N, C-alpha and C positions, 0 to 999 in steps of 0.2 A: 606558414599558414596565415592568411590575412585575418585581421581582427574582424569580429562579427559586427554587423550594424547594430545600433542600440535597439531597434525594433525587434530584430531577430533574437537578441539576448533576452529581452523582456518576454517575448513569446515563450521561450524555453522555461523561464521561471514561472510562468502561468500554467505550464504543463504539469499536471498532477503526477505524471510518471517520470519527469526529468530528475535525475539523481543530483540534486543541488546541495545536499547537506552532508557534511563530514560526520564521522561517527561521534565525535565530541559534541558537536552542535546538535545532532539528532538526539543524543541521549539527554542533553540539557533541555531541549524542547519538550520532551515527553516526561521529564522528571525521573529518568532512569540512569543507569550506569552503562558505560560501554560494554561491560561484561554481560549485562542483560541483553543488549542488542546482539552480542555474539551468541548467547544462549538461544535466542529465538531464531537466529540464523542457522545454528546447528540443528535445531528442531525443524528446520525447513519451513518456517512460517513465512519468512521473507528472505529474499536472496539479494543482498545489495550488489550494485554494480561496483566495479573497481576502477579507480582512476589509473592514469598511465603509470603512476608510481606504485600501484597496488593497494592504495588505501580504499576502504569501504566508503561508498557514497549512497545516500538514501533519498528517496523521493517523498513527496508529501503523502502520497497514497500509502507507502510503506510505513510512514510515521503514524498514520491513523490506525493501521493494523497493529503496530507495535504498542500504541497507547492503549488500545482495547485489551491486548494481552497483559499489559502492565496492570490495568485495573483488576483483572481476574487474579493475577499473582498477588497483588496487594490485599485482595480479599481472602487469600489463603490457598488458592488453587496452585498446584505444582506447575512449573513452566511447561512441561510436555503436555499436560492436560489442558492448560490455558491455550496453547497453540492449537490443539485439536478442536477445542470449542470455537475459537475464532475462525478456523477453516470451515467448520460445519455451519456457523452463522453466515459466513460469506456465501457458501453453496446454497443455503436456504434462501437468502436474499435474491440470489440470481435465479433460482428456480421459481420463486414467487413473481419476479419481474417477467420472466419468460411466459409463465402461466397467464399473467394479466395481459401480456401482449397478444397471446394466442386467443384470448377470449374477446378481444376487440373485434368489431366487424371488419371484414377483409378490406373495405375501402379505407378504413383508418390505418391499416397496416401498409397500404400502398401496393397490395397484390394486383389490383386492377380487375379482379374477378368479383362480381357482386352477387 
């Protein structure tokens, strides 16, 4: 496989969904343990991608989700409940975003019908 051009590699690292971080680095970045990352994976809050060697790899988006769960766990919330709260918060944010989008005049949405 030919090496990637520097600009392509940089583009991937700027991608919030690119699985750039190993489990150890991801845990360090959010102040947690690899066991915590495994636990929230088992609770299906996040599903890390796997490298060719089978190692878990995390994206920046997944790390933000994991960090929020860690905040809740640090405040005394059980891991399963923290995961459910984060999922519900994410669903609420998405519903509010869609609601706001639908409230905008159709010209702002690009529908073409006014």
